[in-house]
C-alpha positions as a Markdown table, in Angstrom:
| # | Residue | x | y | z |
|---|---|---|---|---|
| 1 | Met | 107.7 | 85.4 | 120.2 |
| 2 | Ala | 110.9 | 84.2 | 118.8 |
| 3 | Lys | 112.2 | 85.9 | 115.5 |
| 4 | Thr | 113.4 | 84.0 | 112.3 |
| 5 | Gln | 115.4 | 85.6 | 109.7 |
| 6 | Leu | 114.1 | 85.1 | 106.2 |
| 7 | Gly | 115.5 | 85.6 | 102.8 |
| 8 | Ala | 113.6 | 86.6 | 99.8 |
| 9 | Arg | 114.4 | 87.6 | 96.5 |
| 10 | Val | 112.0 | 90.3 | 94.8 |
| 11 | Asp | 112.1 | 92.7 | 92.0 |
| 12 | Glu | 113.8 | 96.3 | 93.2 |
| 13 | Asp | 110.3 | 97.9 | 92.4 |
| 14 | Val | 108.5 | 95.6 | 94.6 |
| 15 | Ala | 111.1 | 96.0 | 97.3 |
| 16 | Glu | 110.9 | 99.8 | 97.0 |
| 17 | Leu | 107.0 | 99.6 | 97.4 |
| 18 | Ala | 107.2 | 97.2 | 100.3 |
| 19 | Arg | 109.8 | 100.0 | 102.1 |
| 20 | Arg | 107.5 | 102.7 | 101.1 |
| 21 | Arg | 104.3 | 101.4 | 102.3 |
| 22 | Ala | 106.0 | 100.0 | 105.6 |
| 23 | Ala | 107.0 | 103.4 | 106.2 |
| 24 | Asp | 103.8 | 104.9 | 105.5 |
| 25 | Leu | 102.2 | 102.7 | 108.1 |
| 26 | Gly | 105.1 | 103.1 | 110.6 |
| 27 | Leu | 106.3 | 99.8 | 110.6 |
| 28 | Ser | 109.5 | 97.8 | 109.6 |
| 29 | Val | 109.5 | 96.1 | 106.6 |
| 30 | Gly | 109.8 | 92.6 | 108.3 |
| 31 | Asp | 106.6 | 93.7 | 110.5 |
| 32 | Tyr | 104.8 | 95.0 | 107.2 |
| 33 | Leu | 105.4 | 91.6 | 105.5 |
| 34 | Ala | 104.3 | 89.4 | 108.7 |
| 35 | Arg | 101.2 | 91.5 | 108.9 |
| 36 | Leu | 100.4 | 90.8 | 105.1 |
| 37 | Val | 101.1 | 87.1 | 105.7 |
| 38 | Gln | 98.8 | 87.0 | 108.9 |
| 39 | Asp | 96.1 | 88.7 | 107.1 |
| 40 | Asp | 96.4 | 86.6 | 104.2 |
| 41 | Ala | 96.5 | 83.3 | 106.2 |
| 42 | Ser | 93.7 | 84.2 | 108.5 |
| 43 | Gly | 91.5 | 85.0 | 105.2 |
| 44 | Leu | 91.2 | 88.8 | 106.3 |
| 45 | Arg | 92.5 | 90.0 | 103.0 |
| 46 | Ala | 90.1 | 87.5 | 101.1 |
| 47 | Arg | 87.0 | 88.6 | 103.2 |
| 48 | Ala | 88.2 | 92.3 | 102.5 |
| 49 | Val | 88.3 | 91.8 | 98.8 |
| 50 | Asp | 85.1 | 89.8 | 98.7 |
| 51 | Ala | 83.2 | 92.7 | 100.6 |
| 52 | Ala | 84.6 | 95.5 | 97.9 |
| 53 | Ala | 83.3 | 93.1 | 95.2 |
| 54 | Arg | 80.0 | 93.2 | 96.6 |
| 55 | Phe | 79.9 | 96.6 | 97.4 |
| 56 | Leu | 80.7 | 97.5 | 93.8 |
| 57 | Ala | 78.2 | 95.0 | 92.5 |
| 58 | Glu | 75.4 | 96.3 | 94.4 |
| 59 | His | 76.2 | 100.1 | 93.6 |
| 60 | Gln | 77.4 | 99.7 | 90.0 |
| 61 | Ala | 74.7 | 101.7 | 88.7 |
| 62 | Val | 75.3 | 104.6 | 91.0 |
| 63 | Phe | 79.1 | 104.7 | 89.6 |
| 64 | Asp | 77.9 | 104.3 | 86.1 |
| 65 | Glu | 75.4 | 107.3 | 86.4 |
| 66 | Ala | 78.1 | 109.4 | 88.2 |
| 67 | Glu | 80.6 | 108.6 | 85.4 |
| 68 | Arg | 78.0 | 109.3 | 82.7 |
| 69 | Asp | 77.4 | 112.8 | 84.5 |
| 70 | Gln | 81.1 | 113.8 | 84.5 |
| 71 | Pro | 82.5 | 115.8 | 81.8 |
| 72 | Val | 85.1 | 114.0 | 79.7 |
| 73 | Ser | 88.2 | 115.4 | 79.0 |
| 74 | Arg | 89.9 | 114.7 | 75.5 |
| 75 | Gly | 92.2 | 111.6 | 75.8 |
| 76 | Ser | 91.0 | 110.5 | 79.3 |
| 77 | Arg | 89.0 | 107.4 | 80.1 |
| 78 | Ala | 87.9 | 105.7 | 83.2 |
| 79 | Ala | 89.8 | 102.4 | 84.1 |
């Protein structure tokens, strides 16, 4: 497949996150961005987010109970 050069301006912190995440996955930044776009365009990302939301909704009581049973240190709170 032919490659096309793209240019994009992003905040330095976003660029650094992209570099680190690409490195974590063993990808170049370009390949990492291509994967993100393909996942988004295919609906994969949206399906994953929906599945996670359904999982949390179905099991919220378990998480609530586990959180209640945990000792809370002073000044800490769950998100």
